[in-house]
ROSE-726989 format. One line per field, with one value per atom (N, C-alpha, C): residue in three letters; atom name; x, y, z. Coordinates in steps of 0.05 Angstrom, whole numbers. Layout:
REM ROSE-726989
rest ALA/...
atom CA/...
px X/...
py Y/...
pz Z/...
This chain:
REM ROSE-726989
rest MET/MET/MET/SER/SER/SER/GLU/GLU/GLU/ARG/ARG/ARG/ALA/ALA/ALA/LEU/LEU/LEU/GLN/GLN/GLN/GLY/GLY/GLY/LEU/LEU/LEU/THR/THR/THR/CYS/CYS/CYS/PRO/PRO/PRO/ARG/ARG/ARG/CYS/CYS/CYS/GLY/GLY/GLY/GLY/GLY/GLY/MET/MET/MET/VAL/VAL/VAL/PRO/PRO/PRO/ILE/ILE/ILE/PRO/PRO/PRO/ASP/ASP/ASP/GLY/GLY/GLY/ALA/ALA/ALA/SER/SER/SER/ILE/ILE/ILE/VAL/VAL/VAL/LEU/LEU/LEU/CYS/CYS/CYS/PRO/PRO/PRO/PHE/PHE/PHE/CYS/CYS/CYS/ASP/ASP/ASP/LEU/LEU/LEU/ARG/ARG/ARG/SER/SER/SER/VAL/VAL/VAL/VAL/VAL/VAL/SER/SER/SER/GLY/GLY/GLY/GLU/GLU/GLU/ARG/ARG/ARG/GLY/GLY/GLY/MET/MET/MET/ARG/ARG/ARG/ARG/ARG/ARG/TYR/TYR/TYR/GLN/GLN/GLN/VAL/VAL/VAL/PRO/PRO/PRO/LEU/LEU/LEU/ARG/ARG/ARG/VAL/VAL/VAL/SER/SER/SER/ARG/ARG/ARG/GLU/GLU/GLU/GLN/GLN/GLN/ALA/ALA/ALA/GLN/GLN/GLN/LYS/LYS/LYS/ALA/ALA/ALA/PHE/PHE/PHE/GLN/GLN/GLN/GLY/GLY/GLY/PHE/PHE/PHE/LEU/LEU/LEU/GLY/GLY/GLY/SER/SER/SER/ASN/ASN/ASN/MET/MET/MET/ALA/ALA/ALA/MET/MET/MET/ALA/ALA/ALA/ARG/ARG/ARG/ASP/ASP/ASP/LEU/LEU/LEU/SER/SER/SER/GLY/GLY/GLY/LYS/LYS/LYS/ALA/ALA/ALA/GLN/GLN/GLN/LEU/LEU/LEU/THR/THR/THR/GLU/GLU/GLU/MET/MET/MET/MET/MET/MET/LEU/LEU/LEU/VAL/VAL/VAL/HIS/HIS/HIS/LEU/LEU/LEU/PRO/PRO/PRO/PHE/PHE/PHE/TRP/TRP/TRP/SER/SER/SER/ALA/ALA/ALA/TRP/TRP/TRP/ALA/ALA/ALA/ARG/ARG/ARG/GLY/GLY/GLY/VAL/VAL/VAL/ALA/ALA/ALA/TRP/TRP/TRP/ALA/ALA/ALA/PHE/PHE/PHE/GLY/GLY/GLY/GLN/GLN/GLN/GLN/GLN/GLN/LYS/LYS/LYS/VAL/VAL/VAL/GLY/GLY/GLY/SER/SER/SER/GLY/GLY/GLY/ASP/ASP/ASP/HIS/HIS/HIS/THR/THR/THR/ARG/ARG/ARG/TYR/TYR/TYR/GLU/GLU/GLU/PRO/PRO/PRO/ARG/ARG/ARG/GLU/GLU/GLU/LYS/LYS/LYS/ARG/ARG/ARG/ALA/ALA/ALA/VAL/VAL/VAL/THR/THR/THR/ASP/ASP/ASP/LEU/LEU/LEU/THR/THR/THR/TRP/TRP/TRP/ASN/ASN/ASN/GLY/GLY/GLY/VAL/VAL/VAL/ALA/ALA/ALA/CYS/CYS/CYS/ASP/ASP/ASP/VAL/VAL/VAL/GLY/GLY/GLY/GLU/GLU/GLU/PHE/PHE/PHE/GLY/GLY/GLY/VAL/VAL/VAL/GLN/GLN/GLN/ARG/ARG/ARG/ILE/ILE/ILE/ALA/ALA/ALA/LEU/LEU/LEU/GLN/GLN/GLN/GLY/GLY/GLY/ARG/ARG/ARG/PRO/PRO/PRO/LEU/LEU/LEU/GLU/GLU/GLU/PRO/PRO/PRO/PHE/PHE/PHE/ASN/ASN/ASN/SER/SER/SER/ASP/ASP/ASP/THR/THR/THR/LEU/LEU/LEU/HIS/HIS/HIS/ARG/ARG/ARG/SER/SER/SER/GLY/GLY/GLY/MET/MET/MET/VAL/VAL/VAL/PHE/PHE/PHE/GLU/GLU/GLU/PRO/PRO/PRO/VAL/VAL/VAL/GLY/GLY/GLY/SER/SER/SER/GLU/GLU/GLU/THR/THR/THR/ASP/ASP/ASP/VAL/VAL/VAL/TYR/TYR/TYR/ASN/ASN/ASN/GLN/GLN/GLN/ALA/ALA/ALA/ARG/ARG/ARG/SER/SER/SER/ALA/ALA/ALA/PHE/PHE/PHE/GLU/GLU/GLU/GLY/GLY/GLY/MET/MET/MET/VAL/VAL/VAL/ALA/ALA/ALA/GLN/GLN/GLN/GLN/GLN/GLN/LEU/LEU/LEU/LYS/LYS/LYS/LEU/LEU/LEU/SER/SER/SER/ARG/ARG/ARG/MET/MET/MET/GLY/GLY/GLY/GLN/GLN/GLN/LEU/LEU/LEU/PHE/PHE/PHE/ALA/ALA/ALA/ARG/ARG/ARG/LEU/LEU/LEU/LEU/LEU/LEU/ASN/ASN/ASN/LEU/LEU/LEU/ARG/ARG/ARG/ILE/ILE/ILE/GLY/GLY/GLY/VAL/VAL/VAL/VAL/VAL/VAL/TYR/TYR/TYR/TYR/TYR/TYR/PRO/PRO/PRO/VAL/VAL/VAL/TRP/TRP/TRP/VAL/VAL/VAL/ALA/ALA/ALA/ARG/ARG/ARG/TYR/TYR/TYR/THR/THR/THR/TYR/TYR/TYR/ARG/ARG/ARG/GLU/GLU/GLU/ARG/ARG/ARG/ALA/ALA/ALA/PHE/PHE/PHE/GLN/GLN/GLN/VAL/VAL/VAL/VAL/VAL/VAL/ILE/ILE/ILE/ASP/ASP/ASP/GLY/GLY/GLY/PHE/PHE/PHE/ASP/ASP/ASP/GLY/GLY/GLY/ALA/ALA/ALA/VAL/VAL/VAL/LEU/LEU/LEU/TYR/TYR/TYR/GLY/GLY/GLY/LYS/LYS/LYS/ALA/ALA/ALA/PRO/PRO/PRO/GLY/GLY/GLY/ASN/ASN/ASN/VAL/VAL/VAL/LEU/LEU/LEU/TYR/TYR/TYR/ARG/ARG/ARG/ALA/ALA/ALA/SER/SER/SER/VAL/VAL/VAL/LEU/LEU/LEU/VAL/VAL/VAL/GLY/GLY/GLY/SER/SER/SER/MET/MET/MET/ALA/ALA/ALA/ALA/ALA/ALA/GLY/GLY/GLY/ALA/ALA/ALA/PHE/PHE/PHE/LEU/LEU/LEU/ALA/ALA/ALA/VAL/VAL/VAL/ASP/ASP/ASP/VAL/VAL/VAL/PRO/PRO/PRO/ALA/ALA/ALA/ALA/ALA/ALA/VAL/VAL/VAL/LEU/LEU/LEU/GLY/GLY/GLY/ALA/ALA/ALA/ALA/ALA/ALA/ARG/ARG/ARG/ASP/ASP/ASP/SER/SER/SER/ASP/ASP/ASP/LEU/LEU/LEU/PHE/PHE/PHE/PHE/PHE/PHE/VAL/VAL/VAL/ALA/ALA/ALA/ALA/ALA/ALA/LEU/LEU/LEU/ALA/ALA/ALA/PHE/PHE/PHE/ALA/ALA/ALA/GLY/GLY/GLY/GLY/GLY/GLY/VAL/VAL/VAL/ALA/ALA/ALA/LEU/LEU/LEU/MET/MET/MET/ALA/ALA/ALA/SER/SER/SER/GLY/GLY/GLY/TRP/TRP/TRP/ARG/ARG/ARG/LYS/LYS/LYS/PHE/PHE/PHE/ARG/ARG/ARG/TYR/TYR/TYR/GLY/GLY/GLY/GLU/GLU/GLU/GLN/GLN/GLN/TYR/TYR/TYR/GLU/GLU/GLU/PHE/PHE/PHE/GLN/GLN/GLN/LYS/LYS/LYS/TYR/TYR/TYR/LYS/LYS/LYS/ALA/ALA/ALA/ALA/ALA/ALA/GLU/GLU/GLU/PRO/PRO/PRO/SER/SER/SER/LEU/LEU/LEU/LEU/LEU/LEU/SER/SER/SER/SER/SER/SER/GLY/GLY/GLY/MET/MET/MET/GLU/GLU/GLU/MET/MET/MET/LEU/LEU/LEU/ASP/ASP/ASP/VAL/VAL/VAL/SER/SER/SER/ASP/ASP/ASP/ILE/ILE/ILE/LEU/LEU/LEU/LYS/LYS/LYS/GLN/GLN/GLN/VAL/VAL/VAL/GLU/GLU/GLU/ARG/ARG/ARG/PHE/PHE/PHE/SER/SER/SER/ARG/ARG/ARG
atom N/CA/C/N/CA/C/N/CA/C/N/CA/C/N/CA/C/N/CA/C/N/CA/C/N/CA/C/N/CA/C/N/CA/C/N/CA/C/N/CA/C/N/CA/C/N/CA/C/N/CA/C/N/CA/C/N/CA/C/N/CA/C/N/CA/C/N/CA/C/N/CA/C/N/CA/C/N/CA/C/N/CA/C/N/CA/C/N/CA/C/N/CA/C/N/CA/C/N/CA/C/N/CA/C/N/CA/C/N/CA/C/N/CA/C/N/CA/C/N/CA/C/N/CA/C/N/CA/C/N/CA/C/N/CA/C/N/CA/C/N/CA/C/N/CA/C/N/CA/C/N/CA/C/N/CA/C/N/CA/C/N/CA/C/N/CA/C/N/CA/C/N/CA/C/N/CA/C/N/CA/C/N/CA/C/N/CA/C/N/CA/C/N/CA/C/N/CA/C/N/CA/C/N/CA/C/N/CA/C/N/CA/C/N/CA/C/N/CA/C/N/CA/C/N/CA/C/N/CA/C/N/CA/C/N/CA/C/N/CA/C/N/CA/C/N/CA/C/N/CA/C/N/CA/C/N/CA/C/N/CA/C/N/CA/C/N/CA/C/N/CA/C/N/CA/C/N/CA/C/N/CA/C/N/CA/C/N/CA/C/N/CA/C/N/CA/C/N/CA/C/N/CA/C/N/CA/C/N/CA/C/N/CA/C/N/CA/C/N/CA/C/N/CA/C/N/CA/C/N/CA/C/N/CA/C/N/CA/C/N/CA/C/N/CA/C/N/CA/C/N/CA/C/N/CA/C/N/CA/C/N/CA/C/N/CA/C/N/CA/C/N/CA/C/N/CA/C/N/CA/C/N/CA/C/N/CA/C/N/CA/C/N/CA/C/N/CA/C/N/CA/C/N/CA/C/N/CA/C/N/CA/C/N/CA/C/N/CA/C/N/CA/C/N/CA/C/N/CA/C/N/CA/C/N/CA/C/N/CA/C/N/CA/C/N/CA/C/N/CA/C/N/CA/C/N/CA/C/N/CA/C/N/CA/C/N/CA/C/N/CA/C/N/CA/C/N/CA/C/N/CA/C/N/CA/C/N/CA/C/N/CA/C/N/CA/C/N/CA/C/N/CA/C/N/CA/C/N/CA/C/N/CA/C/N/CA/C/N/CA/C/N/CA/C/N/CA/C/N/CA/C/N/CA/C/N/CA/C/N/CA/C/N/CA/C/N/CA/C/N/CA/C/N/CA/C/N/CA/C/N/CA/C/N/CA/C/N/CA/C/N/CA/C/N/CA/C/N/CA/C/N/CA/C/N/CA/C/N/CA/C/N/CA/C/N/CA/C/N/CA/C/N/CA/C/N/CA/C/N/CA/C/N/CA/C/N/CA/C/N/CA/C/N/CA/C/N/CA/C/N/CA/C/N/CA/C/N/CA/C/N/CA/C/N/CA/C/N/CA/C/N/CA/C/N/CA/C/N/CA/C/N/CA/C/N/CA/C/N/CA/C/N/CA/C/N/CA/C/N/CA/C/N/CA/C/N/CA/C/N/CA/C/N/CA/C/N/CA/C/N/CA/C/N/CA/C/N/CA/C/N/CA/C/N/CA/C/N/CA/C/N/CA/C/N/CA/C/N/CA/C/N/CA/C/N/CA/C/N/CA/C/N/CA/C/N/CA/C/N/CA/C/N/CA/C/N/CA/C/N/CA/C/N/CA/C/N/CA/C/N/CA/C/N/CA/C/N/CA/C/N/CA/C/N/CA/C/N/CA/C/N/CA/C/N/CA/C/N/CA/C/N/CA/C/N/CA/C/N/CA/C/N/CA/C/N/CA/C/N/CA/C/N/CA/C/N/CA/C/N/CA/C/N/CA/C/N/CA/C/N/CA/C/N/CA/C/N/CA/C/N/CA/C/N/CA/C/N/CA/C/N/CA/C/N/CA/C/N/CA/C/N/CA/C/N/CA/C/N/CA/C/N/CA/C/N/CA/C/N/CA/C/N/CA/C/N/CA/C/N/CA/C/N/CA/C/N/CA/C/N/CA/C/N/CA/C/N/CA/C/N/CA/C/N/CA/C/N/CA/C/N/CA/C/N/CA/C/N/CA/C/N/CA/C/N/CA/C/N/CA/C/N/CA/C/N/CA/C/N/CA/C/N/CA/C/N/CA/C/N/CA/C/N/CA/C/N/CA/C/N/CA/C/N/CA/C/N/CA/C/N/CA/C/N/CA/C/N/CA/C/N/CA/C/N/CA/C/N/CA/C/N/CA/C/N/CA/C/N/CA/C/N/CA/C/N/CA/C/N/CA/C/N/CA/C/N/CA/C/N/CA/C/N/CA/C/N/CA/C/N/CA/C/N/CA/C/N/CA/C/N/CA/C/N/CA/C/N/CA/C/N/CA/C/N/CA/C/N/CA/C/N/CA/C/N/CA/C/N/CA/C/N/CA/C/N/CA/C/N/CA/C/N/CA/C/N/CA/C/N/CA/C/N/CA/C/N/CA/C/N/CA/C/N/CA/C/N/CA/C/N/CA/C/N/CA/C/N/CA/C/N/CA/C/N/CA/C/N/CA/C/N/CA/C/N/CA/C/N/CA/C/N/CA/C/N/CA/C/N/CA/C/N/CA/C/N/CA/C/N/CA/C/N/CA/C/N/CA/C/N/CA/C/N/CA/C/N/CA/C/N/CA/C
px -21/-30/-11/-4/19/-7/10/-6/-12/10/8/-1/-15/-36/-56/-73/-101/-98/-107/-101/-127/-150/-166/-192/-211/-242/-246/-277/-287/-307/-299/-307/-335/-357/-386/-403/-383/-396/-389/-357/-341/-332/-330/-329/-296/-273/-254/-232/-216/-204/-189/-193/-190/-170/-145/-125/-125/-127/-137/-109/-98/-74/-75/-59/-63/-67/-95/-101/-118/-122/-138/-172/-177/-214/-222/-216/-231/-207/-214/-197/-215/-195/-201/-197/-221/-215/-202/-173/-159/-174/-202/-215/-233/-255/-272/-270/-252/-247/-273/-281/-305/-291/-304/-287/-306/-292/-308/-297/-319/-310/-306/-281/-274/-286/-297/-309/-305/-298/-294/-320/-319/-332/-338/-365/-354/-369/-370/-390/-353/-359/-335/-320/-303/-287/-277/-281/-286/-261/-245/-223/-229/-210/-210/-184/-174/-153/-149/-133/-145/-136/-148/-152/-126/-97/-80/-65/-85/-78/-104/-96/-112/-131/-148/-158/-139/-129/-106/-83/-72/-57/-67/-90/-102/-101/-110/-104/-84/-64/-33/-21/-31/-19/-40/-68/-76/-67/-60/-34/-18/-1/28/21/-9/-10/-13/-28/-41/-9/15/33/53/49/76/80/64/69/64/84/79/56/46/28/2/4/-23/-20/-44/-55/-20/-5/10/-1/-22/-28/-56/-51/-72/-66/-52/-37/-60/-56/-61/-89/-103/-133/-148/-146/-162/-167/-205/-207/-223/-216/-218/-252/-279/-300/-313/-290/-302/-282/-278/-251/-273/-286/-297/-282/-284/-269/-292/-280/-305/-281/-302/-290/-292/-274/-282/-281/-288/-291/-271/-257/-236/-240/-242/-241/-207/-198/-173/-172/-147/-140/-110/-111/-73/-75/-50/-45/-15/-16/22/18/36/36/55/53/78/74/95/97/119/113/133/128/156/157/172/162/191/183/209/214/239/245/273/278/302/319/337/327/348/382/408/432/439/461/485/463/486/465/480/461/472/465/490/493/495/509/502/487/459/443/434/420/413/389/368/353/363/371/373/347/341/320/321/301/308/279/289/268/268/246/248/222/227/200/207/183/181/161/164/148/152/120/125/101/90/75/58/30/19/-1/-12/-26/-40/-69/-81/-103/-109/-138/-143/-180/-192/-213/-224/-240/-275/-283/-309/-342/-337/-354/-350/-368/-373/-352/-331/-321/-305/-325/-314/-310/-325/-327/-298/-290/-262/-239/-247/-224/-196/-202/-188/-188/-175/-179/-163/-145/-131/-115/-108/-95/-69/-48/-35/-27/-32/-40/-16/11/28/45/44/54/26/1/-17/-23/-38/-48/-79/-88/-118/-130/-146/-168/-187/-204/-234/-255/-274/-286/-307/-305/-332/-351/-372/-382/-400/-404/-412/-390/-359/-327/-337/-338/-331/-354/-385/-401/-400/-386/-395/-369/-351/-323/-336/-343/-350/-363/-360/-381/-369/-385/-379/-395/-384/-401/-389/-417/-409/-411/-392/-382/-406/-402/-420/-406/-424/-405/-412/-398/-407/-374/-371/-348/-337/-353/-340/-322/-334/-331/-291/-301/-276/-249/-261/-249/-232/-252/-230/-214/-217/-209/-180/-180/-154/-137/-151/-139/-124/-132/-128/-100/-104/-76/-61/-60/-41/-23/-39/-26/-14/-23/-9/17/13/46/61/50/77/89/71/76/111/96/114/136/140/163/182/177/185/210/204/216/236/214/224/225/243/243/222/222/196/185/160/137/128/141/132/106/109/91/89/68/65/44/52/38/39/18/17/-3/-2/-25/-21/-43/-52/-60/-39/-45/-60/-75/-94/-92/-109/-127/-150/-153/-164/-180/-205/-214/-233/-226/-247/-244/-261/-264/-251/-237/-221/-237/-242/-243/-218/-226/-196/-202/-189/-192/-182/-198/-194/-200/-190/-200/-208/-227/-238/-239/-219/-218/-230/-259/-264/-253/-247/-245/-246/-250/-262/-241/-235/-218/-233/-232/-251/-274/-288/-308/-317/-293/-295/-292/-302/-298/-276/-261/-244/-238/-228/-230/-198/-184/-166/-173/-171/-169/-140/-145/-113/-119/-96/-90/-96/-110/-120/-100/-84/-70/-40/-30/-4/-2/-33/-22/-17/-12/4/-22/-23/-45/-50/-75/-82/-90/-105/-120/-123/-126/-127/-127/-145/-151/-153/-142/-137/-134/-136/-134/-102/-110/-75/-64/-39/-24/-26/-36/-31/-8/2/39/53/42/69/59/32/16/27/24/43/70/86/109/114/103/105/107/82/72/100/104/124/150/159/179/179/158/159/156/143/144/166/187/207/223/236/247/237/209/198/208/207/203/240/248/277/290/273/287/270/253/242/243/254/260/293/301/333/345/341/360/357/337/334/351/349/348/385/397/428/438/427/431/442/412/401/425/435/445/480/480/513/524/500/504/477/485/459/457/468/474/444/439/424/416/434/429/430/442/442/406/398/364/345/358/342/351/361/368/354/357/331/308/291/272/260/278/282/282/293/295/267/251/226/209/215/190/190/222/211/204/214/205/174/164/128/115/130/119/124/146/149/137/119/101/76/68/39/48/60/60/54/77/64/39/27/-1/-20/-17/-31/-37/-5/-6/-24/-18/-29/-66/-77/-103/-120/-102/-114/-100/-89/-71/-90/-116/-138/-138/-141/-145/-129/-105/-83/-99/-87/-91/-79/-73/-60/-67/-65/-74/-45/-46/-18/-21/-41/-36/-60/-52/-63/-81/-77/-89/-88/-117/-106/-87/-70/-45/-32/-33/-28/5/17/39/49/81/84/85/89/91/119/135/162/178/207/218/227/216/220/221/217/207/234/220/245/243/267/273/283/270/272/273/282/286/256/251/228/219/246/234/227/234/219/194/187/170/146/150/134/127/148/141/117/128/107/82/72/53/41/56/37/40/62/49/21/21/2/-33/-33/-52/-63/-57/-66/-92
py 373/371/400/404/418/443/461/485/473/462/453/428/414/392/399/421/433/451/431/448/467/472/495/487/491/488/488/471/472/493/510/532/522/543/530/532/556/559/538/529/510/485/483/458/459/474/477/481/472/467/500/518/540/537/553/555/576/571/587/590/618/624/624/629/637/662/660/697/713/695/712/711/733/732/732/727/750/723/707/687/688/682/688/660/641/616/616/610/605/596/586/574/590/599/615/643/657/678/681/672/669/683/705/713/707/691/683/696/701/710/682/690/667/671/655/665/635/634/619/594/573/552/540/539/523/498/490/460/441/416/392/403/396/387/373/369/342/342/322/313/295/286/266/259/232/224/223/224/215/191/174/152/144/134/130/109/82/47/44/35/18/3/-14/-40/-66/-51/-78/-79/-48/-53/-66/-60/-76/-104/-115/-143/-160/-136/-154/-150/-130/-133/-149/-161/-184/-205/-215/-236/-242/-217/-221/-228/-222/-223/-260/-264/-291/-320/-306/-324/-314/-287/-275/-281/-307/-316/-352/-361/-392/-405/-384/-392/-390/-390/-387/-419/-430/-450/-453/-471/-474/-473/-479/-480/-454/-428/-416/-390/-395/-378/-387/-420/-434/-441/-448/-452/-428/-404/-387/-364/-361/-345/-329/-305/-276/-269/-262/-260/-232/-214/-189/-168/-145/-128/-105/-87/-63/-41/-11/12/19/29/40/60/82/104/99/95/95/128/134/160/141/172/166/190/189/207/223/246/257/284/286/309/317/345/354/376/374/386/395/417/432/424/399/400/410/422/431/420/419/394/408/403/408/385/375/350/349/346/351/325/319/284/286/248/243/225/223/199/187/158/142/135/139/144/125/112/85/60/37/8/-6/-14/-33/-18/-20/0/32/26/62/76/55/73/95/120/147/142/171/186/213/232/256/264/298/308/321/321/327/340/363/381/376/370/363/382/387/411/395/403/395/404/412/419/403/396/384/376/370/370/337/338/303/307/285/270/245/247/221/213/194/191/155/154/131/128/99/100/113/123/143/120/99/81/56/36/2/-6/-17/-27/-54/-71/-85/-114/-110/-125/-123/-98/-92/-92/-99/-101/-69/-51/-22/-4/-6/12/37/40/58/58/95/99/110/105/127/159/183/196/214/215/223/219/247/241/232/240/242/273/270/301/290/314/321/339/327/344/357/375/380/369/364/332/346/321/322/294/292/276/266/277/271/254/255/250/222/220/198/171/186/160/156/171/161/135/140/125/97/98/72/75/52/59/76/92/120/110/115/98/135/145/164/163/181/185/185/163/173/168/189/191/226/222/255/273/298/305/316/318/324/302/273/251/250/254/243/265/293/311/314/299/289/263/251/221/229/251/264/273/286/313/286/268/246/234/223/211/220/244/272/272/285/291/259/233/204/206/216/212/232/254/281/267/253/248/219/205/178/193/214/219/223/240/250/231/212/184/192/202/200/178/167/147/146/171/179/206/202/223/243/267/275/293/320/333/337/340/341/362/380/397/394/392/386/415/423/437/440/434/434/453/455/490/482/493/494/463/450/424/430/410/412/388/383/358/358/334/334/302/300/271/272/254/242/214/224/191/184/156/145/120/119/108/83/47/25/3/-3/-31/-59/-68/-93/-114/-134/-159/-190/-200/-222/-247/-264/-290/-310/-334/-361/-379/-397/-417/-441/-470/-496/-480/-470/-461/-450/-432/-419/-389/-370/-337/-328/-301/-296/-261/-245/-217/-212/-184/-170/-145/-124/-94/-85/-67/-57/-29/-17/17/32/44/60/78/88/107/97/79/67/35/26/-8/-22/-16/-36/-49/-76/-88/-83/-70/-57/-88/-103/-133/-148/-175/-188/-218/-235/-267/-289/-310/-334/-352/-389/-406/-419/-427/-433/-453/-455/-475/-503/-520/-546/-561/-564/-559/-545/-518/-502/-503/-502/-503/-530/-556/-577/-571/-559/-555/-539/-519/-503/-506/-530/-541/-555/-572/-596/-587/-559/-548/-534/-510/-507/-518/-540/-559/-572/-582/-596/-569/-546/-527/-516/-513/-505/-529/-550/-570/-572/-572/-559/-541/-524/-492/-504/-514/-510/-532/-557/-575/-584/-584/-596/-573/-549/-523/-518/-519/-517/-537/-560/-587/-588/-580/-568/-552/-536/-513/-514/-521/-531/-552/-574/-598/-595/-567/-552/-534/-532/-503/-499/-494/-487/-447/-443/-414/-398/-377/-361/-353/-333/-332/-350/-375/-399/-407/-398/-399/-401/-370/-343/-344/-360/-367/-392/-404/-438/-428/-408/-401/-383/-364/-349/-377/-392/-412/-429/-434/-451/-435/-401/-381/-387/-384/-379/-402/-422/-454/-452/-450/-448/-427/-405/-384/-395/-409/-419/-444/-454/-475/-462/-449/-436/-418/-407/-383/-411/-433/-450/-465/-471/-479/-461/-437/-413/-414/-413/-412/-436/-452/-490/-484/-472/-475/-453/-424/-406/-398/-421/-422/-429/-437/-445/-423/-398/-374/-362/-348/-328/-305/-286/-257/-229/-215/-196/-158/-144/-126/-108/-80/-67/-44/-40/-19/-31/-32/-54/-39/2/11/37/60/82/98/91/115/138/156/177/184/198/192/221/224/258/260/281/289/301/306/312/283/286/271/252/282/273/306/299/321/344/372/389/395/399/400/436/446/478/495/515/524/533/548/557/579/593/613/620/594/590/580/568/549/564/595/610/628/629/645/628/605/575/588/576/584/613/634/663/669/646/649/635/610/585/593/614/613/646/659/686/670
pz 35/12/4/-24/-30/-49/-56/-63/-95/-102/-125/-141/-124/-126/-138/-127/-135/-158/-179/-207/-209/-197/-204/-205/-213/-214/-234/-246/-273/-276/-308/-316/-321/-310/-309/-332/-355/-381/-394/-405/-426/-406/-385/-370/-366/-383/-375/-344/-345/-314/-319/-289/-292/-262/-267/-248/-231/-207/-185/-175/-173/-162/-127/-115/-82/-84/-66/-61/-84/-105/-130/-114/-123/-124/-145/-164/-188/-212/-228/-249/-269/-290/-323/-336/-344/-357/-382/-390/-407/-436/-437/-456/-463/-451/-470/-450/-442/-422/-408/-394/-380/-345/-337/-309/-285/-271/-249/-222/-202/-174/-157/-139/-125/-94/-80/-54/-38/-18/8/10/15/8/42/56/77/75/58/56/49/46/42/19/26/6/-11/-32/-52/-72/-81/-99/-105/-130/-140/-153/-148/-160/-188/-213/-235/-242/-253/-267/-284/-283/-294/-312/-302/-302/-326/-342/-357/-355/-366/-362/-368/-387/-401/-376/-373/-346/-318/-316/-290/-294/-321/-324/-316/-323/-322/-294/-279/-254/-231/-239/-240/-240/-267/-269/-248/-245/-239/-211/-193/-166/-171/-179/-175/-179/-185/-180/-161/-146/-129/-106/-100/-65/-66/-51/-53/-26/-19/-8/-26/-48/-61/-73/-80/-99/-120/-121/-150/-174/-182/-211/-215/-193/-195/-216/-228/-255/-279/-278/-299/-298/-271/-279/-273/-264/-247/-271/-279/-303/-289/-303/-296/-313/-285/-303/-300/-293/-281/-271/-292/-286/-294/-267/-268/-249/-260/-248/-226/-208/-171/-170/-150/-151/-116/-98/-66/-45/-38/-25/5/11/30/47/72/93/85/88/82/102/111/134/128/128/121/147/153/185/181/199/208/233/250/273/292/308/323/353/366/393/414/437/449/478/481/494/519/548/570/582/590/608/608/605/609/588/588/556/574/575/586/569/587/583/595/576/585/592/602/597/629/642/663/689/700/731/725/701/694/671/684/676/681/675/687/669/681/662/663/645/634/626/638/633/605/590/566/544/530/524/487/475/452/440/412/399/375/350/327/316/287/267/236/238/214/194/176/158/164/173/174/151/148/129/138/134/151/123/125/107/122/112/125/106/105/81/96/77/80/70/78/71/74/63/74/55/59/35/38/63/68/41/23/0/-7/-10/-26/-9/20/33/28/25/27/40/62/88/82/66/73/39/39/10/20/-5/1/-18/-12/-26/-30/-18/-30/-57/-77/-101/-115/-107/-121/-127/-155/-151/-156/-139/-133/-150/-164/-181/-170/-178/-170/-176/-154/-158/-179/-202/-218/-216/-215/-213/-241/-251/-286/-293/-294/-297/-286/-258/-247/-250/-250/-259/-278/-308/-337/-337/-318/-323/-301/-287/-263/-245/-223/-202/-180/-165/-153/-124/-104/-80/-61/-51/-40/-9/5/30/51/77/94/121/146/179/175/201/211/209/193/194/222/242/265/278/265/279/261/243/223/231/242/254/269/301/320/320/301/291/285/263/251/266/286/304/327/335/354/340/319/310/299/288/285/314/346/365/374/369/376/353/329/310/322/332/344/359/387/410/397/385/381/365/348/332/356/378/398/416/409/424/452/471/498/522/529/544/569/582/604/593/583/577/596/612/630/616/602/598/563/549/517/513/496/485/459/441/417/407/376/370/329/330/300/283/263/248/222/221/193/184/199/199/178/162/136/136/129/130/104/78/56/51/31/17/-15/-13/-41/-51/-76/-78/-103/-97/-105/-131/-153/-168/-167/-166/-157/-184/-190/-211/-192/-200/-180/-199/-196/-210/-199/-206/-200/-216/-200/-215/-195/-217/-202/-202/-192/-185/-178/-183/-179/-169/-181/-172/-147/-140/-115/-127/-112/-126/-112/-119/-110/-121/-106/-115/-113/-129/-135/-132/-115/-120/-128/-144/-156/-153/-158/-146/-179/-177/-209/-216/-196/-202/-214/-200/-206/-214/-209/-218/-194/-164/-155/-141/-124/-112/-85/-85/-63/-43/-55/-34/-51/-40/-56/-47/-49/-47/-59/-54/-68/-47/-68/-55/-37/-17/-9/-20/-17/-26/3/-5/13/19/1/10/20/15/26/59/70/92/110/97/108/115/95/91/124/119/145/173/169/197/207/194/197/210/193/196/211/221/249/275/268/306/303/284/290/307/286/294/326/331/361/378/374/396/397/379/388/406/399/409/433/445/467/492/472/486/497/474/469/490/468/481/502/527/556/559/557/570/570/549/553/566/563/578/613/616/648/651/636/654/651/640/632/662/668/693/712/728/750/745/732/738/729/745/752/715/701/687/654/653/637/641/658/671/648/653/635/607/606/572/560/582/581/570/600/587/570/559/534/510/507/490/491/509/512/503/503/494/476/453/427/419/425/412/403/434/440/413/415/393/371/360/334/329/344/334/329/357/349/323/315/290/267/268/242/248/272/270/256/263/250/222/210/188/168/183/175/179/198/205/185/180/171/148/121/108/82/92/71/50/59/39/42/22/22/17/37/35/44/24/14/24/36/49/49/24/20/46/50/76/99/126/141/162/165/182/171/183/173/192/190/210/191/211/198/189/168/162/155/151/152/117/112/86/85/108/100/100/93/104/132/144/174/196/208/237/235/230/229/256/274/297/296/311/314/333/346/370/380/408/409/395/391/377/345/339/308/307/334/329/339/352/352/327/316/286/266/274/263/265/292/307/299/296/281/259/246/221/203/203/213/223/247/261/242/224/217/195
């Protein structure tokens, strides 16, 4: 989270937004000139993402989703009836940290008979961010959101409750802290990319935990007396989650096509390869073709079997991500300076 993202706190006299410069202990309200003392708070940090998408824009995004994929029923756009459009503020546990890591191991060099493993030392410093839903959202299907580029405003309970439905967070801050720490360390280890990892030393600096209330539009609709739902991002208008009836013709076409292609790959190709020669390398090719054909047929069957309903989910899991464009590779001396600076 950047320093510019937090705009300030609410003035206790007039309710205006009071900017708080870094390190300031006394701030002045720009609207009523009330002076306030700034002190550290040991409670949970709470923020909210502003609503930028109107009801009309959310309805357009909903209509766009209905015809966005061939796997949906062909007449869905014409026969779907919107029954409800409501605004919901969902809480998400969020964490921000500065990751510092040293890795010692081996890197694979060359190929074939010339393959060898050379010792390597890698080190990196990067900003990390992670979030996961803070309540039971099985009804909405949104497990994670993107906070990059979203301004975080001070939490205002009255404003949120007046605008829509607000869910409160549940769970332990200690559990969230451990989960975020484990996710960050795993992310740093993956980014270092050593063929053989010997030792890994990772440290998180200035790890912060908070709750972010995120606005989403929930559109509920019916199609042939069956109820479905679409969830739309209240900040940029993107569809986060949606369900729709499946396309029977599409399912049948996928099944027939995958079975025909899979049978050719699993039966005809191995027979032709093994009939041409008895070489062990060609046997490996035949086995690979057989496995690929079986996998293709299984994939087509799954699409047919479970394609009665189409389901879309933009973010699959609560994974950590990099705030910066890439990991910054540093010398040991630079890393020690970073550790000293962020540990103060």
